[in-house]
C-alpha positions, 0 to 999 in steps of 0.5 A: 305088796303083801297083805297085812295082818287084820288090825287088832282093836286099837284105841282112837281119839273120840269121834264117830270112827272110834265109837263105830270101831268099838261097836264093830269089835263086838258086833262084826258079822261073821262072813266067809270072806272076812279074816278073823283078828290076827289073820292075814286078809286074802286079797283074792277073797276080798276082791271076789266078795266085793265084786259078787256083792255089787247089787247082790245081797249078802244072803245070796252071795254067801253060798255062791262065794263058798262054792266058788272058792272051793272050785277056784281057791286063788287068782291063778286057778281062776285065771286058768279056768275056761271062760264058759265054766266061769260064766256058767258058775256066775249064772243067777248072780246077774250083771254078767259084765262083772263075771267077764271083768273078773276073768280079765282082772284075774288074768291081768294079776297073773300076767302083769303082777306075778299072781299077786294083787297090787296093794295100792288103790291107784294100782288096783284101779288099773285092773279091768273092772275095778272101779273106784269103790272096788279098788278102795275096798280092796286097798283098805280091807286087804292091804290096810291102806287108808282109802275112802270106801263108799257103797250104798250102805255107807251112802245111807249112813253118811247122808244121815250123819251129816244130814246131806239132803241133796238127792242122789246121785247129785249128793255123791261128791258131798257124801264121799267128802264127808266119808273122807272126813271121818275115815281114820288113818288106821283100821280103814278097812275095819272102819269100812266094814263097820260102816257096811255092817251098820247100814245093813243091820241098824241104819237100814233103809226103813225104820233105822234103829237109832236107839241101838246105833253106836254113832247116834250122838253124831247123827244130825239127821236123827237130831232133826228127826229126818233120818228115815227120809235120807238119803233123798233120791231123785224121782225114777224115770219110767223104764221103756218096755221091750219085747222079744221071743225065746225059741225052744228047739227040742230033739231026743231029750235035748234042747238047742242052746246058743252062746250070746255075743261077748259084748252086750247084755248077758254076754258070753252066757249059754242061753236059749236062742231069741229073736230081736228085742224091740218096741213091738212084739217081733213074733217069729222074726229071726227064728233059728229053725223053720219050725213049725212053731207053737207059740205058748200062751205065756210070757216071761218078764225080766227087768234090766237096769234100763228097760223091762223085757217081755219075752214070748215063748215058742217051741218046735221039734225042728232042726236048727238052721245053722247046726254050728251056731249052738249045741244040744244039751240034755234037758234033764241036765239043763240045770248044769248049763249055767243059764241066766235067770231069765232063760232058766225061768223060760226053760222051766215053762217050756220044757213041760209045755 
């Protein structure tokens, strides 16, 4: 299906959707992946931005998106790119399964759809890594299909408008149903982006600016004086703590890098070698060289979704036990290796030690 022209402003009957779209026509954010009125939305840019923006801020994504499309301007060029280049370019954005699925989806679009994104929510859901939110967002924004788009900003706006007090995540079905009730049949993509902009700039987590809100008149939580308490969240469980060791092997101005297994955390990324990640400090267990090793009086702590990880730092000038298990990388060019944030931080401490 071809992408449709970005809808021009059209009057709607009264209601929150009409008020919100009127506000959006005047206050929409100028973002590099958004089409201007009258332009044809690029499904590739819409999809790429939605994947990048998952659990990542607009401020962090904007320069990375611009650099990405300069290097891979369309889905065909991305599909043809080597995996290691894509993973290196993703470094620092986190949640690396997104990058692996990005590659798989690009190649599926080329192989199964002739390089053109399918234009319905149902077909988009068939692509690797496109869950309910991403498929709905691409269908609505890129193709003008009426789809119910709910991200964290929309969750917050809708929970307040309808005063949904059930804690998250149990509230999500009710929030989606409520979003469905106010999503218009026309300009669904603009409506979704307007909701995101409203949540980002006005209906914020703390101190929502209700006096500036175009749908304040519709908001039950504001009327009841409970807007800032919503959406309610179930108490967080304390994340377990794990330990490991990062190993730095240096020789002639080079450091030994390995590639992490494709499956699992930071899969497919270049990294410094590590030992096991366990409940107890593993010391030099599974060290990639005989050493002698020097343990630094320093650690790197990194938070993953389900646990906190503390990594000790060890270095040696020895030779790797398996010379085929990695590659020597110039230390002066380490910034081009695409190390995940955790390993980049460790390298900064180790290379000068």
